[in-house]
N, C-alpha and C positions, 0 to 999 in steps of 0.2 A: 318495487319502484323505492327511490331515495328520496329521503327526506324533505319537503319544502324548504327555500336556505327561511331562515327566521323559525322557524321549529327546534326547539332544545334537546336534544334526545336526553334521553335516560343513563346515567352515566352504570346502571343494574337496571337494565333491557328486563329482568325476567320479571322483576317485581312492578310493571305494569301489565305484564303477561301474565301473572298472578292475578292482580286486583282485580281483574276482567273474566278472572276463569271461569267456565263454564263444566260441571258434573260430567255432563255426556261423554267429554271430553277424554279422561282418568283413564277409561279399556283405552283408546286406541293408545295415549301416547304409554301408557305401561307396559303393552303390546309390543309395540313399536320400541321401545328401550331393549327389551330383552331380548330380541329379533337381533336385532344390532349388533348387539353383545355377542352373540352368538356366533356371527359374521364377522366383525373383528376381531374375536380372541383367537383363533387361530390365526388368521390374517397376520397379526399384529406378531405372531413367533416369527414367522416369514419375515417384516420388514427387522426385525431384532436382527438375525441372523445376516439380512442384508447388509446391516451396518455395521455387522461381527462386533455387534455386545451385547452381553451376557439375554435370555430371552424375556425373563424376566421384565427385565429394562421396556422392551416395547410396549408391555401393558403397564407399566407405570404410566407411560406416556399415553395412551390409547385413557386411561384414568382419569389423569389431569387433562386433557386437552378437552376430554368428554363434559366434565363439568363443568372448567374454567372460563367456554365458549359458551355454553349451554347459560350460563349465570351476565356471562357481559355481551353474547354475541346478540343482535337484530333477526338473523334471520330464523326459522321456528322449524325448520328442517333438517337444517344442515347435522350432519354429523363428523367433526374434531376427531381426527387421530392421526399417526403414523401414514404413510404410504412410501410407499413403491417409490416413487419421483425424487423424495425428500434421501431415504433413505440412501439409496445410491447416490446421493450428492454427501450428506455425510460416508458415507465409504471411502469413498473418492478425495474425502480430506484426509479422513485418517493416513489414507495411501501417501496422499501428497506430503503429510508432514512426518508421513515412517516412522509413525506411531507404531510399539505391538506392545501385548503384557493385554491382555481384561481389564482389568483395575483401570487402564490407562487409556486406552480405548476408548475406555466406559465415561470417563472424566471430560475427554476429549469432546467425544459428543456429546456428553451432556454443556458443556462446554457452547460449542458452537450454536444449541439449540438456545441457552441461555444469550448470546449473541445477538441471535435473529431474533427473540422478543424486544430484547431492549431497541433495537434497531425499527422495528414494526411500533412499538410505543415512539419511539421520533418519527415516525409518520405522519403518526396519530396528530402528536403534536404540533405538527406544520401543517401539516395537512396536502401531505404530499403523495397521497396512493398515486395520483394519474404519472408514478416514477412509474408505475410495473408497465407502461405500456408500452413502453422503449423493447418491453420483451417482444416480438410478433407471435401472432401464433404457429405464422411456419417454421420461425426455430425452434418454438415448444413444443412443437407436434417431433421435428428432426432431432434433436437435442435428446426426449422419453425413447422414441427409436432407438440411436444410439447406446443407452445409457441400460435398456430394453437386455438389449443384445451384449452388453458385458456384462450385464449381473447373468445370464441365463450361462455364456458363457465358463463365469465365475464356479456357478452351479451343479456344471457336469461331473467335477469329482467326489460330490458327494453323492454320487448314482453310480460311481462306479467302484467306488472303494480307493479312489487312488490320490495320489498327490501332483500338483500340476505344479511349473514356472510360467515367469513368461515379465516382460515389462509393461507388455498393453495386451488385452484382451486378442489379440491376431497369434501373440509366439504362445496365449493358455491356450486358443483352441488348438494347437500344433504341437504345444508339450502334452497335451489331456488326449490326442492320439495315439501319440506314442507310448502312453502308458496303457496300453487298451487289454492290450497280452497281458494283465497284469490283475485284471478287473475280478473282484471280489465276487463271484458266482451270484450269491445268495443273496450280495448289497441289488446285484445288479436287478435282481428279480425282483426284489422288494419296490427299488426305482423306476423300475418300466409297466410294475403294477399299480402303484400310484397315480402315474404319468396319463394311462389309461382310466382310472378312475379318476380325476380330480377333469379332464380336458373332457373326458365321455360323460359325466353332468352337466357338464357345461354345453355340449351339443345339444343332449334330448333331454335331458329339464333343466334346462337354468332356475329355475325356481327355486329347487332342491343347493341350499348351501353344499358346496361338495367340497370347500374348505374344511368342513366342520365336520363334515362325514368322513374326507380324506383323515386326520386329524383324529377322531374316536377309533375308527377305522386302523389309523395308524400302533394306537396303541394298543390296539386288543391284539393288533398279532405279534408285538413284541413282546405283549405277556404271557400268552397262550403258544404259543411255536418258543420262543425261548430265542429271540432274534438276538440276542447278546452275546448267551452264549456259542454262539453261533458263527461271530465276527462280524455281525453288522452293528455301525458304528452307531450311538443313541446321541444324546444333546448332552446330556449329563445332569447333575443337579439342578432343580430351581427349584430355589427354598422359599419355604411358604412364609406369606406376611403379608408387609407394609413397610414402606422406607421414611426413613425423615429426610424432611429437607437436608440439603447441603450444598455449598460451594461447590463445584470444579477446581480443580487446579487449578492456582492461581498461574505459578509458575511455567506450568507445561505448556499453559495457553499463552503466556506472555513470548514465549520460548521461537512457537508458533504464530503472535501476531499478524501476519500478513496471511495465509492462511486461514483462520479466523475471519476477521473479513470479510475475505476470497464468499469465505459458504455462506455465512449471512448473510452475504448481499447475493446471492445464486437462491440459499431460501426465500429470504423474502418476496423475490421476483417469482420466483416460480406458487408457492404459495397464494400470495394477494393473488394474483390472476386467478386461482382456481374459485377459491372461494370469492372476492366479488361477480362473478362472473356465476357459479352456482347460487349464489345468495340473491342473484337480482331471476332468475329463472325460478326457484321457488317464491320467491315476496310476486313474480304479477303472475305464476299460477293460483294464489291465494288470497290475493288481492290484501296484499299488507307493506305496510312501508319499512325500508332500508335503511341503514344510517353508514352510507361506507366507510365516514369518517370512524365510527366504534366503529364497525369488524376489525378497520385496523389496533383498536385497543381489546376488544376478542381480542384477535392472535396475539397479541404482542401477551397478554394475560396467557393463553392457554401454552405458548413458546416457556415463558419464562419459569413456571409453572411444571411443564414438563423437564424442563431444564435444572431446577433445583431440586424434582424427585428422581434426578439420576435416569433421564429417559431421552428421547431420542427427538427431532425437531416434527411437528404436529402439523395441518394443514387441513382443507376438507378434502371428502373422499367423496365422488361423483356414484360410488356404485352404495355403498353404506346412506349418504343421505337420500339415496334415491330408494332403497330400500326398504330407511324412516320413512318418508313420502307417502307410500304404495303400503307400510303396514300402518297408518293412522295416523301419525304425531303430527300433533298438534300446535302444540305449543316446545319450550324448552327442559320442559320437565322430561319428555324423551330423553332427550340427550344426557339428563342427570339420572335417568332410570339406567343408561342405559354404561358409561361410570360408575355407578352404584355395581352395576352387575359384576363389573371386569375388578374389580376391590374382591366383593366378594369369592371372584374366582382364584384372588390370592393369597387371598386366608383360607380359603379352603380343599381346589383343585391343583394351585398352584406343582405341587410332589410328586402328579400324579403324571407330568409331561415329561418325569426327568430320563422315563424307558422310550423317548419318540424315535425312533430312527432317524439318521439325517439323513439320508437315502428321501426319507418321506418330508421332509423339510424341505428337503429341493425341490425338489414337485412339488410343494406347496407354492414355495417362493416362484419358481418358473409359471408357473400357471398365473401367480397374482401380475408378472410382468411382462408377461405375455398380452395378457388382455387387458392389463390395464396403461400398459407405455406404446406397444406395437398397434397404430391405432392406419393400419391399413386404410380402411376408407377416405380419409383424410388426407393422407398420402395421394392416393388418387383421385378425390374430389381437387389437392392444389394441383395436379401435373392436368390434371383438364380445366378447369378455371386460370388458372394465373401460373405455367409456367417456372416464371422469374421464382414463385413463392416457391415451389417445385425443388428447384437444386438449390434458393438456398436450405429448405429442412434440407438435402442431404448434404450439404459440407458443416451444416451441424452435426448430421447424423454420424458422419465419418470423424469430424473434426473430435465426437466427442470416443470412437472409438479409440484413432492413434496419440489421443493428448489425454484423454482421461475425463470421468464426467463433469470434475470442477474445471476445470481447462473449460469444455467444451461449453458450457454456462458460460464462461466470460467471452470463449469466441461467439458466441449465439448472438449473447447485447452487443458485442460488435458489430455484428453481418447488423442487425435491428439497426442502429445508428446510424454504419451506413447506408444505408439502404433510405433513411425516413432521410438522411442528410445529398442522396441520391436524388427519390422524390423534390422533395423540398426545392434541389436548386435545378429543374428540370422540367421546369411547367407543361402544362400542355399550351400548344400555340397551333389549334386546325387550323388552316384555308378554307374558307367556307367559298360556296359557289350560289347562286339563285338557281330553285326549284322552276323548269319549264313556265312561262304564262301565268307564272306567282309573284309576290315581292316577298317571298320565302328564301335564307337565306341557312344554308345547313352544310355539314360537312362535307368535304368532296371525296374522302375518301371514303366514307359509309352511300356515299348519292355519286358515284361521278358521273354519272349522264347528266346531273345539271347542267345548268351555263355558268361556265368559267371567265370571266369579262377579261379581256382583253390589255384593259389601263388603269382599269381599280380592283387593288388587291386588298380582300378583307380575310380581316384574321383576327382569331376570337382567342384572347390570353387569361385561361382559366386559373383562379389562384389568388394568393396575394404578391402584390408589387411590390417588395423589399429588400435590405441589403445583399439577401441568399439566390432570387432572380431576377432582379435589374438588368445585370448584363446581357440574364439569357437573353429577354427582350431586345434591348439594343443590338448585341451578334443575328437575332433574326432577324429583322427590320433591315438590318443591313443588308446581310444576303441575299435577305429579296429585291433587292434594290439592284445589285449587283445582277441579280440573273434573269430580271426583266428590265431588259432599257428601253420599252418603252411604257413603261411607266409611267401614271400621271398623277394618283392618289394613292394614298393607302388608308381604308377603312379602317379603325382599331376600335373591334368591338370588347367592349368595358364590362360586361352584363355581370360577368366573371370576377371580377376583380371584386371583392370584399372590403380591403386593407392595401392601407400605402404609407408606405415608411418616408421619412428624408429622403433616404438613397434613393426610391424611389422615383419620388415626385422631382428629386433632380436629375433623373436619366433619364424623367420625360422629354424636361427641358432640354436637353441633349441631344435628345431625340430628335425633339422639333429644328431644332439646328443639322442637324444630320442629314433630316428630310429635303429643307430648302435651299439645303445646296446640292441637293442632288438634284433641283429641280421638282419634287414631288411632292404634293401637299398633303398635311395628316389631319382626318380629320377624326375625332372621336363620340361614342354612340355608347348608349345606356350606361354610361356612367352616374354611379350608385352616389348620394348626398354626400355619405360621413368620406368618401376617394376626392371627389371632387372638391370637399371643402379645404383638403387637405393642397390640393394644386391649386385653388381659390389662393391658399397663405403664401404658398411659396411663387407665385406669379407665371404658373403656368400656364393657367389659361388666358392670363392678360396677351400669352406670349404666342399664341396660338390663335386667339381671336375664338369670343362667344361665339360667333358664327361657323366656327368649327366644330362645335359641339351639338349632339346631334339627338334623340330621343330613339331612332330604329337604324336599321342600318338601309334601310331599303332609301328612307328619308338621306342617308349619308352620301348612298352609291347616287342617289338622283340630284344633288348638290354638289358635288364635285365633278361628276358628267357638265351639267350646267355651266359649271364655272369654265373648264376646259375649254367648253366649249367657246365662252366667251372673251376667253384670253387667246384662242388661236385665230378666232377677227378678231379682234386686237394687232395681235399677231401680222395678222395679212395685210392690215392698211397701212 
């Protein structure tokens, strides 16, 4: 639940959690923290591989994200760290900028991470978290699905020990098929076994940390079987130790400022929407309050920290957060424990990862993106519930594959805005008919057997009447009058109108004149106090006449029929 207006959120929420801490929570927090660390360490090696940065940098980001979010975040179960989607955006930004060389790539990724953290801070300062709503769920679903396909195709060469080329994933896939005759057999065997292990465990034992099992198994196989000596490529040196804070390469970022800005916007749009939704879910489940503005501060701190410590973009991980919750996390101490555990891994175990076969890493990445980004059930739901949303998701998916992940996000944002404008400028205006034998008026499309009045048309306007919708109302009523020459009256049901601006009021005045010129009498019904006050100030109520404003549709229809009968008698006389 968000905070009530007027409450002052703590700048450092974990202090409030610790002040009310109960000793009984300690065991659950510690177990949850270590359990989550066991999940995220191997996964973050994969996410670093997606972004194209040194593997240890993924762990730097995981530690910084977990610790800083624990300090500044208001959710007690959120696990903050790199994710497959954010890693794909970072990789796409690197590709778009044409940057090569491990150090330059690492510095560039750290730079866009830092930029996204600064952007999160601006959202918090100006309270603009609502901006994330412009990226619809359908677009996110399609974009992530396309990005997952892109990542999977990019990892296939690791499973075969070959090299590919191509300007987009489709060309890369075609190139990969052409290299299969040169595939390294031992590498193929290692890759196939890795895929079977990680997907098999997910299918038959989903609670077993398949990524951890795969990494440990891959390290043991590499050491015991001498896989590197047999031609199997390994990830290479992973140094022990912790990084020092360091600013990214400023000239490099400035040379690609446009790409940095686009990537930062994409990271914020995706990251904020994910974290805000997950935070609300856990807060409702455990009955405590969150502060959405403070969540922006927390994400800002986490990304700034990850960027300064040479990491990669971070956001919430639903799988890790759910595991955190199931394992007994009650406060941010669980996330602190995860971060400290990752730091200990860097200090003690990091060099062990240097003999990890790249085929194992590729399988780990493929499983992560397939399970975390290819949401087939959601695509089916979109197709079943609203086909327009499904096709928007498909367009976002195809745009990601054809133009790249970063361009796919930008196109997705454009699609969301276009859809928003389309919906806003095309309000629903259903025709209403009377249920036979009653005074109830219902939508004709849903109740085709209801009585449609031949002389009085009843129309309901749903939504605000303002500059973007006013013309649509006028056009609809004009078409209605032209299509029904026997029409004597129109009843406009305003029960769904909550807002009218100056242009909407002016348009209603034009509509009154339009109907009068056509010999049709206009009546309003169920006009709410707010919109009515606007119409009174603009003189529309005086223009139409207070006697043409009614409390319900039945009274308006009866009044119009009675007046029409009186007008007919006068004409006959």
